[in-house]
C-alpha positions as CSV (number, residue, x, y, z in Angstrom):
1,M,2.4,-8.9,-56.4
2,S,-1.8,-9.2,-56.6
3,L,-3.8,-9.9,-54.3
4,N,-4.4,-13.7,-56.6
5,D,-0.4,-14.2,-56.1
6,S,-0.6,-13.0,-52.4
7,P,-1.1,-16.7,-49.8
8,S,-3.8,-16.8,-48.4
9,L,-4.4,-17.9,-44.4
10,Q,-4.4,-21.7,-45.3
11,D,-0.6,-21.8,-46.7
12,F,0.3,-21.0,-42.5
13,S,-2.4,-23.2,-41.3
14,S,0.4,-26.5,-41.8
15,V,3.0,-24.0,-39.9
16,S,3.9,-23.8,-36.4
17,P,5.0,-22.2,-34.3
18,D,8.5,-22.6,-34.1
19,Q,8.7,-22.5,-37.7
20,Q,7.0,-19.5,-37.5
21,P,9.6,-16.5,-40.3
22,Q,11.6,-14.8,-37.9
23,G,10.0,-11.7,-38.4
24,K,7.1,-13.1,-36.1
25,K,9.0,-13.5,-33.9
26,R,10.1,-10.3,-33.7
27,S,7.5,-9.0,-34.1
28,W,6.2,-10.9,-31.2
29,F,8.8,-10.0,-29.0
30,L,9.1,-6.3,-29.7
31,I,5.1,-6.2,-29.0
32,V,5.5,-7.7,-25.5
33,V,8.8,-6.0,-24.9
34,L,6.5,-2.4,-25.4
35,F,3.7,-3.9,-23.5
36,V,6.4,-3.8,-20.0
37,I,7.2,-1.1,-21.0
38,A,4.0,0.7,-21.0
39,V,2.7,-0.7,-18.0
40,A,5.7,-0.2,-16.0
41,L,5.0,3.6,-17.0
42,A,1.3,3.7,-15.5
43,L,2.8,1.9,-12.8
44,F,5.1,4.1,-12.4
45,N,3.2,7.4,-12.0
46,F,0.3,5.6,-10.7
47,L,2.8,5.3,-8.0
48,R,3.4,9.3,-7.7
49,S,-0.4,10.3,-8.2
50,D,-2.4,10.6,-4.5
51,S,-4.1,7.5,-4.9
52,G,-0.3,5.7,-5.7
53,A,0.3,7.5,-2.0
54,V,-2.0,5.7,-0.1
55,L,-0.6,2.3,-0.8
56,R,3.4,3.3,-0.8
57,G,2.3,5.6,2.9
58,A,3.2,8.7,1.8
59,G,2.4,12.1,2.0
60,S,3.2,15.2,2.5
61,I,3.6,18.7,5.2
62,S,3.7,21.6,4.0
63,G,3.6,25.0,4.9
64,R,4.5,29.3,6.2
65,V,8.4,30.0,7.8
66,V,8.2,33.7,8.7
67,D,10.4,36.4,11.5
68,T,9.2,36.9,14.1
69,N,7.8,40.2,13.1
70,G,5.7,37.6,10.8
71,I,7.7,38.4,7.6
72,A,7.4,35.7,5.2
73,L,11.0,34.2,4.4
74,Y,12.1,33.2,1.1
75,Q,14.7,31.0,1.2
76,A,14.3,29.5,4.5
77,E,15.7,25.2,4.7
78,V,12.3,23.0,6.0
79,F,13.7,19.8,6.5
80,L,13.1,16.2,8.1
81,E,15.4,15.2,11.4
82,N,16.4,12.3,9.0
83,G,18.0,14.1,6.5
84,K,16.4,12.9,3.4
85,I,13.6,15.9,2.3
86,S,14.2,18.6,2.6
87,T,13.2,22.3,0.9
88,R,13.6,25.8,0.2
89,T,11.3,29.0,0.6
90,D,9.5,30.5,-2.3
91,A,8.8,34.3,-1.9
92,N,6.3,34.1,-0.1
93,G,7.4,32.3,2.7
94,D,6.0,28.6,1.9
95,F,7.1,25.4,1.6
96,L,5.8,21.8,0.4
97,L,7.4,18.7,1.5
98,A,6.8,15.8,-1.2
99,D,6.4,11.7,-0.5
100,V,7.4,11.6,3.4
101,T,6.4,8.6,4.7
102,A,3.6,7.7,7.2
103,G,4.2,8.4,10.5
104,E,5.9,10.8,13.5
105,H,8.5,12.7,12.3
106,V,10.8,15.9,13.4
107,L,10.2,19.2,10.9
108,V,13.4,21.6,11.2
109,A,12.9,25.2,10.0
110,G,16.0,26.9,9.3
111,F,17.1,30.6,8.0
112,E,20.8,31.7,8.8
113,G,22.6,29.6,11.4
114,R,18.7,29.9,13.6
115,G,16.2,27.5,13.2
116,V,13.1,25.8,14.8
117,E,11.9,22.0,14.7
118,R,8.5,20.8,15.6
119,L,7.2,17.3,15.8
120,V,4.8,16.1,13.3
121,T,2.8,13.0,12.3
122,V,2.6,12.3,8.5
123,S,-0.5,10.6,7.5
124,A,-0.5,8.5,4.2
125,G,-2.1,10.9,1.4
126,S,-2.8,13.6,2.6
127,T,-1.3,16.3,3.3
128,L,-0.2,18.0,6.8
129,D,-0.6,22.1,7.0
130,A,2.1,22.8,9.2
131,G,1.3,26.3,9.7
132,T,3.0,29.2,10.3
133,I,6.6,28.2,11.4
134,A,8.3,31.6,12.8
135,I,12.0,32.0,13.2
136,E,14.2,34.8,15.6
137,V,16.4,36.2,13.1
138,L,19.4,38.0,14.7
139,E,19.3,41.7,12.8
140,V,22.0,42.9,11.5
141,P,22.5,47.0,11.7
142,W,22.8,49.1,8.6
143,V,25.7,50.4,8.0
144,E,26.2,52.9,5.8
């Protein structure tokens, strides 16, 4: 089709929205759906960010778990007493509990059946440093 044979804007001026070709309606529908998905994803990412944490009323708790000799405890379990959020320590004994609802919580750190509880207060949008948590670990005698 040459440019001379193509329709002009005047050819479409008399067409009402109800008389639009199906392809145009589908295109608009697809554009609207994609726009809604893009906005939803942007909102989700924002709420997961530090700025979004303030709106959600959530913060986080970090700290370190060691034994009474100051040696880092690897894979110690750290959780809130309500049991909804938990994590394990890394090789350095460090942990981070994210998305903790702002307010007072009982933080529990446990290792091999022993544990320590600590009352903490989390502020929205910030990370509370719970410090170093020492757990008394039972020493098992080495048998050869």
